[in-house]
N, C-alpha and C positions, 0 to 999 in steps of 0.2 A: 736405830741407825740414824746418823746425822742427816737432816734434810739437805744441807749444803753439799755433802759428799754425793748424794744422789744427783743433784743438779749438775755437779761437775762431771760425773760419769756420763750423764745424758748429753751434755755439751760436747764431751770428747767423742762420743759415738757419732753424734750428728756431724761434727767437723770431719771425722774420719770418712764417713760415708760420702760427704760432699766432696772431699778431696779425691776420693776414689772415682766418683762420677766424673769429676773434672779431668782426671788423668785418662779415663776411658774415652771421654769426649775428645781430648787432644790426640789420643792414639788413633781413634777412628777418623779424625780430621786429617791427620798426617797420612793415614792409609789411603783415604779418598783422594788427597792431593797427589800422592804418588801414583794412584791409579789413573788420574786425569793426565798426569805428565807422560805416562807410558802409552796410553791408549792412542793418541794421535799418531805415534810412530807405526803401530800395527795397521792403522787405517790408511795412512798416507802411502805406505810402501806399495800395495797392490795398485793404487791409482796411478802412481808414477810408472809402474811397470806396464799398465795397460796403455798409458799415453805413449810410452816409448814403442810398444809393439805396433801401434797404429801408424807411427811415423817410420817404421822400418822400410828401407829401400827394397824394392822388388828385385834388385840385382842379387840379393842374397839367395833368392830362389830361382836363379837362372837354370835353364835346362842343361844337364850334363853334356859336355862336348861330344862324347861317344854316342849318346842317344841322338843328338842333333845331326851328326854326320851319318848315322845309320839311316835317317829318314831322307837324306838328300836324294838317293836313288828313287825312292818312292815319290818324292815331290816332282822330280824331273819327268818320271814316267807318266804320272797322271796328268801333269801339265801338258806334256806333248800330246797325249791322247785327246784331252779337251781342246787343245789348239788345232789339232788335225781335223776335228769333226766339222767345223765350218768349211774348211778347204775341200773336204770330201763332198759336202753338200753342194758347194758351188761348181765343183768339177762334174758332178753327175746330173744335178737338176738344172743348172743354168748353162751347161755346156761350155764352161770356162776351162778348157782342157789344160792338162799339165804341160803339154808340148808348147802351147801358146803362152801360158802364164806361169811357167815353172819357177822363174826367178821371183816373181811376186809372191807365190805360195811359200817359197823357201824363206824369204825375208819375214813375211807375216807370221809363219809358224814358229820360227826361231825366236823372234822378238817376243811373241806372245808366250811361248814356253818359258823363257827366262823370267819375264815379269810375273807370270803366274806362280812359278816355283818360288820366287822371292816372297811373294805374297803369302804362300803357305808357311814359309819359314817365319815370317814376321808375326803373323797371327798366332801360330803354334807356340812360339817362344813367349809371347806376352801372356797368352792364356795359361800356359804352364806355370809361370811365375805367380799369377793371381791365384790360381787354385792351390798351389803349394803353400802360399802364405796363409790361406784360409784353413788348410787342413793340417798345418803344423801343430796347432794346439791339440788336435785330437790324437796325433801320434805320440805326444808327450803326456797325455792325460792318463793317469794310473787307473782311473775308473773304466775308461774305454779299453785299456789294455786287459784289465781283468775280465770284462764282459766278453771280449773276443778271444781271449786265451792266447794272445801273442805278446812277445816282449817288445820293448820300445824299438829296437833295431829292426825286428821283423815287421812290425807295423809300419815303420817308416819306409822300408823297402817296398812293401805292398802298395802303400799309398803313392810312392813315387812312380811305380810301374803303371798303376791305374791312371794316374794323372797324366802321364805321358801319352797313353793311348787315347784318352779322352781329348787331350789338346790337339793331337794329330787329326782325329776324326772331325772335331769341330772346325778346325782350320780348313780342311778339305771341303766340307759341306758349305761353309760360309763363303769361301772364295769362289767356288764353282757356281753357286747360285748367283752371286753378284756378276760373275763373268758372263754366264749364259743369258741372264735376263738383260743385261746391258747390250750384249752383242745383237740379240734379236730385236731389241728396241731401236738400235741404230740402223741396222741393215734393212729392216722391213718397215720402218716408220720414218725415222729422221732422214735417212739417205735413200729412200726408195726411188727417188727420181734421178739419182746419180747412176752413171754407167756401171755395168756389172763388175768390171775389174776394179775400178776405183771404189765402188761400194764395198766390195769385200776387203780390199787392202786397208781402206780408211777405218772401217768398222772393227777389223781385227786388231789393228795397232792401237787405236783409241781405247778399245775395250781393255786390252792388257794394261795400258798406262793408268786408266781410271781405277781398275781393280787394285793395282799396286798402291795407288794414292789412298784408296779407301782403307786398305790394310794398314798402312802406316798411320793414318789418322785414327784408326780404331785403337791402335796400340799406344797412343800417346797418353 
């Protein structure tokens, strides 16, 4: 066999293999380029969603109107009970009788009841919105739904009910503690040298106003 033909065949094989490797290199390069081009889209999307969720307005998670109105009677009743306690204390322990100071008691109890009930409403509404925004992700999480055995709608309903009860309880405890601590501090320390009637009236009204101020400042 002619040596030249052998050389030509070897050259053809070597050129074919080199062109094949070049085409494979181009194919892998184009594939990698396309992968790089598409990967930022899949990564950027969750980040954009997480940024948007952090900036969500809490008004989206406002307490339902029917739930809020259902608590109105509870707020007024407990506020009246808490406001009446100092009046009972002064009328029995300090002999500031209702017949002598009935109008003063009425003004102080009504004003304090209104301010305390509003404080309950403000703190409960804000706390409900905050908790709902934090728990929204769990109610829509398929893994959580599977573990608990509830559908998304059932889990959202349960979460809403529990959040409403927790918000009401937290608001009652928070405002009552602020109210009682502040009243006894004013009545028995700051205004202890003031006359009994003015001591009670001033302490009661100031306590209700400051409690409402603390509640609105807390929910900003």
